[in-house]
C-alpha positions as CSV (number, residue, x, y, z in Angstrom):
1,M,-15.9,35.7,-23.0
2,L,-12.9,33.7,-22.3
3,I,-14.7,30.5,-23.4
4,K,-15.1,31.9,-26.9
5,K,-11.3,31.7,-27.4
6,F,-11.5,27.9,-27.0
7,S,-13.1,25.5,-29.3
8,F,-15.7,23.1,-28.1
9,A,-13.4,20.1,-28.8
10,S,-10.6,21.7,-26.7
11,I,-13.0,22.3,-23.8
12,Q,-14.1,18.6,-24.0
13,K,-10.4,17.5,-24.0
14,F,-9.8,19.8,-21.0
15,I,-12.8,18.4,-19.1
16,G,-11.6,14.9,-20.0
17,V,-8.2,15.5,-18.6
18,V,-9.5,17.0,-15.4
19,A,-11.9,14.0,-15.0
20,L,-9.1,11.6,-15.6
21,L,-6.8,13.3,-13.1
22,F,-9.6,13.4,-10.6
23,S,-10.5,9.8,-11.1
24,S,-6.9,8.6,-10.9
25,S,-6.7,9.9,-7.4
26,F,-9.1,7.2,-6.4
27,V,-7.2,4.4,-8.2
28,F,-5.3,2.3,-5.7
29,A,-3.2,0.2,-8.1
30,Q,-0.6,2.2,-9.9
31,T,0.8,1.1,-13.2
32,N,4.2,2.2,-14.2
33,T,5.4,3.2,-17.6
34,S,8.9,3.9,-18.7
35,K,8.4,7.6,-17.9
36,D,8.0,6.6,-14.2
37,Y,11.2,4.7,-14.2
38,F,14.0,6.2,-12.1
39,T,17.6,5.7,-13.3
40,V,20.7,6.0,-11.1
41,E,24.3,5.5,-12.1
42,N,26.6,4.4,-9.2
43,Y,30.3,5.2,-9.7
44,Y,33.0,3.5,-7.8
45,K,36.7,4.6,-7.6
46,V,38.8,1.8,-6.1
47,K,42.3,1.8,-4.7
48,W,44.9,1.2,-7.5
49,G,45.2,-2.5,-8.3
50,Y,42.0,-3.6,-6.6
51,A,39.3,-2.9,-9.1
52,D,38.9,-6.5,-10.2
53,E,38.7,-7.7,-6.6
54,F,36.1,-5.0,-5.9
55,I,34.0,-6.0,-9.0
56,N,34.1,-9.6,-8.1
57,L,33.0,-8.9,-4.6
58,W,30.2,-6.7,-6.0
59,K,29.1,-9.5,-8.4
60,T,29.2,-12.1,-5.6
61,N,27.6,-10.2,-2.7
62,H,25.4,-7.4,-4.2
63,Y,24.3,-8.4,-7.7
64,P,22.3,-11.4,-6.6
65,L,20.3,-9.1,-4.3
66,L,19.6,-6.8,-7.2
67,K,18.6,-9.8,-9.4
68,K,15.9,-10.7,-6.8
69,A,14.6,-7.2,-7.0
70,I,14.4,-7.6,-10.8
71,E,12.5,-10.8,-10.4
72,K,10.0,-9.0,-8.1
73,G,9.7,-6.1,-10.6
74,D,11.1,-3.4,-8.4
75,I,14.1,-3.0,-10.5
76,I,13.7,-2.9,-14.3
77,S,17.4,-3.5,-15.2
78,V,21.0,-3.5,-14.0
79,T,23.9,-2.9,-16.2
80,A,27.6,-2.5,-15.3
81,S,30.6,-1.2,-17.1
82,K,34.3,-0.4,-16.6
83,P,36.5,2.0,-18.6
84,K,38.8,0.5,-21.2
85,L,41.2,3.4,-21.0
86,H,42.6,5.4,-18.0
87,S,41.8,8.9,-17.3
88,G,43.3,11.5,-14.9
89,E,43.2,10.6,-11.2
90,D,40.7,13.4,-10.5
91,T,38.2,12.1,-13.0
92,R,39.0,8.3,-12.7
93,W,36.3,5.8,-11.9
94,D,36.7,2.0,-12.0
95,F,33.2,0.6,-12.1
96,R,29.8,2.0,-13.0
97,V,26.5,0.4,-12.3
98,T,23.3,1.7,-13.9
99,L,20.1,0.8,-12.1
100,V,16.7,1.4,-13.6
101,F,14.0,1.3,-10.8
102,K,10.3,1.0,-11.3
103,N,9.9,4.3,-9.7
104,A,11.7,6.9,-7.5
105,A,10.3,5.6,-4.2
106,L,11.9,2.2,-4.8
107,A,15.2,3.8,-5.7
108,F,15.3,5.4,-2.2
109,D,13.9,2.4,-0.3
110,E,16.8,1.5,2.0
111,N,15.3,-1.9,2.6
112,L,14.6,-2.9,-1.0
113,T,17.0,-5.9,-1.0
114,A,16.9,-6.6,2.8
115,P,14.3,-9.5,2.5
116,Y,16.7,-11.4,0.2
117,K,19.9,-11.2,2.3
118,K,19.0,-14.1,4.7
119,Q,17.6,-16.1,1.8
120,L,20.7,-15.8,-0.3
121,Y,23.3,-15.6,2.4
122,P,22.6,-17.7,5.4
123,D,26.0,-16.9,6.9
124,Q,25.3,-13.2,7.6
125,D,28.6,-12.8,9.4
126,A,30.5,-13.8,6.3
127,L,28.4,-11.5,4.1
128,I,29.0,-8.5,6.5
129,K,32.8,-9.2,6.5
130,A,33.0,-9.5,2.7
131,E,31.0,-6.3,2.2
132,Q,33.1,-4.5,4.8
133,H,36.2,-5.6,2.8
134,R,34.6,-4.4,-0.5
135,F,34.0,-1.0,1.0
136,E,37.6,-0.9,2.4
137,L,38.8,-1.1,-1.2
138,L,36.9,2.1,-2.2
139,I,38.5,5.5,-2.5
140,A,35.2,7.2,-3.5
141,H,31.6,6.3,-4.5
142,W,28.9,8.6,-5.9
143,D,25.4,8.2,-7.3
144,I,23.9,10.3,-10.1
145,E,20.3,10.4,-11.1
146,V,20.1,10.4,-14.9
147,G,17.4,10.8,-17.4
148,N,17.0,10.8,-21.2
149,E,17.0,14.1,-23.0
150,D,14.6,14.5,-25.9
151,L,16.6,15.7,-28.8
152,H,13.7,16.7,-31.0
């Protein structure tokens, strides 16, 4: 009796969707669409007077690693910004980086850029020292997962 409430076309669509979901579990190659992308905003609050130094160190030591991940296709885009006006100390941030990853798994992969470190920075001791200094300049750092909201 329940079947009478559904049209034949809607039953066909339902069976098609179930078949698609079932068959997709056997597909080994996953294709990503923009709905699979995972966006994270990284905020950095730096000691007063050191924001430019922090940003330059980030551009020199970290951004090239991210560009390699873009070339590989693991990261879709990287954009950075800094505020033009000052806010209160409790809400202040000095540098924001928005990373769009191919998927959530890549966003949480701690070794995503590790293969490129030796390639780009043969002097690993110098890299470690520069990165240590960059983090010494920080007061706070936080990451926020963001998504687009449909306004319709």
